C-alpha positions in Angstrom: 9.9 -7.3 35.3 7.6 -9.4 33.0 8.9 -10.8 29.8 7.3 -8.8 26.8 5.0 -10.6 24.5 6.6 -11.4 21.3 4.9 -10.9 17.9 6.8 -12.1 14.8 6.2 -10.6 11.3 6.9 -13.5 9.4 6.9 -14.7 5.9 8.9 -15.1 2.5 11.0 -12.1 1.1 9.2 -9.0 -0.3 6.0 -9.4 1.7 6.1 -6.2 3.6 7.6 -7.5 6.8 9.9 -4.7 7.7 7.3 -1.9 6.9 4.6 -3.9 8.8 6.7 -4.3 11.9 7.6 -0.6 11.9 4.1 0.3 11.4 2.9 -2.0 14.3 5.7 -0.7 16.5 4.6 3.1 15.9 0.9 2.1 16.2 1.5 0.2 19.6 4.2 2.5 21.0 6.5 -0.6 21.3 9.9 -1.5 19.9 10.5 -3.5 16.9 13.5 -5.9 16.3 15.1 -5.3 12.6 16.1 -8.4 10.6 19.8 -8.7 11.4 20.8 -10.2 8.1 19.8 -7.0 6.2 22.4 -4.9 7.8 24.9 -7.9 7.7 24.5 -8.2 4.1 25.0 -4.5 3.5 28.1 -4.5 5.7 29.5 -7.3 3.8 28.8 -6.1 0.4 26.3 -8.9 -0.2 29.2 -11.6 0.2 27.6 -14.1 2.5 28.8 -17.7 3.1 27.7 -20.8 5.1 30.4 -19.8 7.6 28.5 -16.6 8.4 25.3 -18.4 9.5 26.0 -18.9 13.1 27.0 -15.1 13.3 23.8 -14.1 11.6 21.8 -16.5 14.0 23.6 -14.8 17.0 22.7 -11.3 15.6 19.0 -11.9 15.1 18.7 -13.2 18.6 20.7 -10.3 20.0 18.4 -8.0 17.9 15.3 -9.5 19.4 16.8 -9.3 23.0 17.8 -5.6 22.6 14.4 -4.7 21.5 12.5 -7.0 24.2 14.6 -5.0 27.0 13.0 -1.8 25.7 9.4 -3.1 25.4 6.7 -2.3 28.1 4.3 -5.0 26.9 5.2 -6.4 23.5 8.0 -6.4 21.0 7.6 -6.9 17.1 10.1 -8.8 15.4 10.8 -8.4 11.7 11.3 -12.1 11.0 12.9 -14.4 13.7 15.1 -17.5 13.8 12.8 -20.1 11.9 13.5 -17.8 9.0 17.1 -18.0 9.2 16.9 -21.7 9.3 14.6 -21.6 6.2 17.1 -19.4 4.4 20.0 -21.5 5.2 18.4 -24.6 4.1 17.5 -22.9 1.0 20.7 -21.2 0.1 23.4 -23.4 1.9 21.8 -27.1 2.3 23.3 -28.8 4.8 25.0 -25.9 6.5 22.7 -24.9 9.3 24.2 -25.9 12.4 22.2 -28.0 14.9 22.3 -25.4 17.7 20.4 -23.0 15.4 17.8 -25.4 14.5 17.4 -26.2 18.2 17.4 -22.6 19.2 15.0 -21.6 16.5 12.4 -24.4 17.9 12.9 -23.5 21.3 12.5 -19.5 20.6 9.5 -20.3 18.3 7.4 -21.3 21.4 7.7 -18.2 22.9 6.0 -16.2 20.3 2.6 -15.4 21.2 1.6 -14.7 17.5 2.9 -14.9 14.0 1.7 -12.7 11.3 2.2 -14.6 8.2 2.6 -12.1 5.4 1.4 -13.6 2.1 3.1 -13.3 -1.2 -0.2 -11.6 -2.8 1.6 -8.2 -3.1 4.0 -7.2 -6.3 7.6 -8.4 -5.8 9.9 -5.5 -5.1 13.4 -6.1 -6.5 16.3 -5.8 -4.0 19.9 -7.5 -4.3 19.1 -9.5 -1.4 16.1 -11.2 -2.7 16.4 -14.6 -4.7 12.8 -15.8 -5.8 11.1 -13.1 -7.8 9.2 -15.4 -10.0 5.7 -17.0 -9.2 6.9 -20.4 -8.7 9.6 -19.3 -6.5 7.2 -17.0 -4.4 4.7 -19.9 -4.2 7.5 -22.5 -3.1 8.5 -20.0 -0.2 4.9 -19.2 0.9 4.3 -22.9 1.2 7.7 -23.6 3.1 6.9 -20.7 5.5 3.5 -21.7 6.1 4.3 -25.5 6.5 6.9 -24.5 9.2 4.3 -22.7 11.4 1.7 -25.6 11.0 4.1 -28.4 11.4 5.0 -26.9 14.8 1.5 -26.0 15.8 2.4 -22.1 16.2 -0.3 -19.5 16.3 -0.5 -17.5 13.3 -2.9 -15.5 11.1 -2.3 -14.6 7.5 -1.8 -11.1 6.6 -2.6 -10.3 2.8 -4.2 -7.7 0.6 -2.8 -4.2 -0.3 -0.6 -2.3 2.3 -3.7 -0.8 4.1 -5.6 -4.0 4.4 -2.3 -5.8 5.8 -1.9 -2.9 8.3 -5.4 -3.0 9.3 -5.7 -6.8 9.7 -2.6 -7.0 11.8 -3.4 -4.3 14.0 -6.7 -5.9 14.6 -5.4 -9.2 15.3 -2.9 -7.9 17.7 -5.6 -5.9 19.6 -8.0 -9.0 19.6 -5.2 -11.1 21.1 -4.6 -8.5 23.7 -8.3 -7.9 24.6 -8.6 -11.8 25.0 -5.5 -11.8 27.3 -3.8 -14.3 25.0 -0.9 -11.7 24.5 
């Protein structure tokens, strides 16, 4: 059986990644891998420590692999391991284990497309979110973009209101499919 094509829904917090991943999965009739840390946060009443980072990384990997098993052609991932590394560095400087960094870099090369969600929509408050102010959102947007550019990973920016985001994301996935690049 052929490995499904992986598409990452990627970007800083409060940019509509989960909604977009679910919408794409529904539109294309394919599975999506949920962001593991969201459920982990809820299960631990919001108490996450640096010691939890390896568990969170393993959980994200498992969520992606479980969704990939159900895929026919592609799987949509509501974030991925590079994001785990970025958050580890922001919230627990120096605590991200080297295996997580190496695995994030290795796995990143297997994504055919990154849909980079922009911060041009209103911030939605949520206890899991850390950077509600404009400066924090701009800093995160810059870090997430630089992570893709530095690694020369294929990405397109997804911006605008919800309808524009969904339309652009669907068009980009369809275009990539028709070109045979995914």
